[in-house]
C-alpha positions as CSV (number, residue, x, y, z in Angstrom):
1,M,0.0,0.0,0.0
2,A,2.9,2.4,0.8
3,E,4.3,1.7,-2.7
4,Q,1.0,2.6,-4.4
5,V,0.9,5.9,-2.5
6,A,4.5,6.7,-3.4
7,Q,3.9,6.0,-7.1
8,N,0.8,8.2,-7.1
9,I,2.9,11.3,-6.3
10,N,2.8,13.5,-9.4
11,L,6.1,14.5,-10.9
12,S,6.4,17.5,-13.2
13,V,9.1,19.1,-15.2
14,G,11.2,21.4,-13.1
15,D,10.9,19.4,-9.9
16,T,14.1,18.6,-8.0
17,V,14.2,15.1,-6.7
18,E,16.5,12.8,-4.8
19,C,17.7,9.8,-6.8
20,T,19.8,6.6,-6.3
21,V,22.1,5.4,-9.1
22,E,21.1,1.9,-10.1
23,Q,22.9,1.3,-13.5
24,I,25.7,3.1,-15.3
25,M,26.0,2.9,-19.1
26,P,28.5,4.7,-21.4
27,Y,25.8,7.3,-22.4
28,G,24.3,8.0,-19.0
29,A,23.1,6.6,-15.7
30,F,19.7,5.1,-14.8
31,V,18.4,6.2,-11.4
32,R,15.5,5.5,-9.2
33,I,13.6,8.5,-7.8
34,T,13.4,8.0,-4.1
35,S,10.0,9.6,-3.5
36,T,8.1,7.7,-6.2
37,G,10.2,4.6,-6.9
38,R,10.1,5.4,-10.7
39,K,13.1,5.1,-12.9
40,G,14.7,7.9,-14.8
41,M,17.8,8.5,-16.8
42,I,20.6,11.2,-16.6
43,H,22.3,11.6,-19.9
44,I,26.1,12.0,-19.8
45,S,25.8,15.6,-21.1
46,E,23.6,16.5,-18.1
47,L,26.1,15.4,-15.4
48,S,28.3,18.5,-15.3
49,Y,29.0,21.8,-16.9
50,S,32.5,20.5,-17.7
51,F,33.2,17.7,-20.2
52,V,32.7,14.2,-18.8
53,K,34.6,11.5,-20.7
54,D,33.8,8.6,-18.3
55,I,30.6,8.5,-16.2
56,N,32.4,6.4,-13.6
57,E,34.5,9.4,-12.7
58,V,31.4,11.3,-11.6
59,L,28.9,8.7,-10.4
60,K,29.1,5.3,-8.6
61,L,26.4,2.7,-8.1
62,Q,24.1,3.4,-5.1
63,D,25.2,7.1,-5.0
64,K,22.4,9.4,-3.8
65,V,22.2,12.5,-6.0
66,M,19.8,15.5,-6.4
67,A,18.6,15.9,-10.0
68,K,16.1,18.2,-11.8
69,I,13.4,16.7,-14.0
70,I,13.9,18.2,-17.5
71,K,11.5,16.0,-19.6
72,I,8.7,13.5,-19.2
73,D,7.8,12.0,-22.6
74,E,4.5,10.6,-23.7
75,K,5.6,7.1,-22.7
76,G,6.3,8.3,-19.1
77,R,10.1,8.1,-19.4
78,I,11.8,10.7,-17.2
79,D,15.0,12.6,-18.2
80,L,16.9,14.2,-15.3
81,S,19.8,16.6,-15.0
82,I,22.3,17.0,-12.2
83,K,23.9,19.9,-14.1
84,Q,20.8,22.1,-13.9
85,T,20.7,21.8,-10.1
86,Q,24.1,23.5,-9.9
87,E,25.1,27.1,-10.6
88,P,26.8,27.6,-14.0
89,P,30.5,28.3,-13.7
90,Q,31.6,32.0,-14.0
91,R,33.3,32.7,-17.3
92,E,36.4,34.8,-17.1
93,A,35.7,38.3,-18.5
94,R,37.7,39.0,-21.5
95,P,39.0,42.5,-22.1
96,P,37.1,44.1,-25.0
97,R,38.8,44.0,-28.4
98,R,40.5,47.2,-29.4
99,T,39.7,48.0,-32.9
100,P,42.0,50.6,-34.3
101,S,40.5,53.3,-36.4
102,V,41.0,53.1,-40.2
103,R,42.5,56.5,-40.4
104,H,45.2,55.6,-37.9
105,E,46.2,52.5,-39.9
106,V,46.3,54.4,-43.2
107,R,48.3,57.2,-41.8
108,D,50.8,54.8,-40.3
109,F,51.1,53.0,-43.6
110,R,51.7,56.2,-45.6
111,E,54.3,57.3,-43.1
112,M,56.1,54.0,-43.4
113,Q,55.8,54.1,-47.2
114,S,57.3,57.6,-47.3
115,E,60.1,56.6,-44.9
116,Y,60.9,53.6,-47.1
117,R,61.0,55.7,-50.3
118,E,63.3,58.2,-48.6
119,Q,65.7,55.4,-47.5
120,N,65.6,53.6,-50.9
121,P,65.2,56.2,-53.7
122,A,66.1,53.7,-56.5
123,V,63.3,51.3,-55.5
124,S,60.6,54.0,-55.5
125,E,59.5,53.7,-59.1
126,S,56.1,54.7,-60.4
127,F,53.5,52.1,-61.2
128,E,53.9,52.8,-65.0
129,Q,57.7,52.2,-64.8
130,K,57.1,48.9,-62.9
131,M,54.4,47.8,-65.4
132,S,56.7,48.6,-68.4
133,A,59.5,46.6,-66.9
134,F,57.2,43.6,-66.2
135,L,55.9,43.6,-69.8
136,K,59.4,43.7,-71.2
137,T,60.5,40.7,-69.2
138,S,57.3,38.9,-69.9
139,E,57.6,39.3,-73.6
140,A,61.3,38.2,-73.5
141,K,60.3,35.0,-71.6
142,I,57.5,34.2,-74.1
143,T,59.9,34.8,-77.1
144,D,62.5,32.5,-75.4
145,L,60.0,29.7,-74.9
146,N,58.7,29.9,-78.5
147,T,62.3,29.8,-79.8
148,R,63.1,26.7,-77.7
149,A,59.9,25.0,-78.8
150,A,60.7,25.7,-82.5
151,K,64.2,24.3,-82.1
152,N,62.8,21.1,-80.7
153,G,60.2,20.7,-83.5
154,R,57.2,21.5,-81.4
155,T,54.5,24.0,-81.9
156,S,53.6,26.4,-79.1
157,P,52.2,24.8,-76.0
158,R,48.7,26.2,-76.7
159,R,48.3,24.4,-80.0
160,R,49.8,21.1,-79.0
161,N,46.5,19.4,-77.8
162,N,44.1,20.8,-80.4
163,N,43.9,17.7,-82.6
164,R,43.3,15.1,-79.9
165,D,40.0,13.3,-79.5
166,Y,38.9,13.0,-76.0
């Protein structure tokens, strides 16, 4: 008769209950709720705020724990959480990020660029001069490649694969 009275006690989501650990599995622990005698499960992710690799490091058989009911499904299965009965750990406050202003960065770059040009006057060519030098060397390299290909009896690399059937 005492068991029937104990099982008739209503449980609802949000209640904190005392439980006894009855079985430990790799994914969680099965417990018996002391007040009602009903079984419930505590998933491994609901044991602690920190990462738990092995449940046996946190719980042992016959341990008495306080857990919060977080879900009762349509089949009457009860999911519990030890984690939600504890205060979450305080996170260390990080200092706010300092974002430099764009003007400050541009000014610094321009100052560095002018200093570099003053120290290396031969290197400070204009864009047009650099482009002209690049085109000359590029044309010289292409001519050299075509001359080598002609000496070896080959056509230019672009025309080599045109007659193949794929």
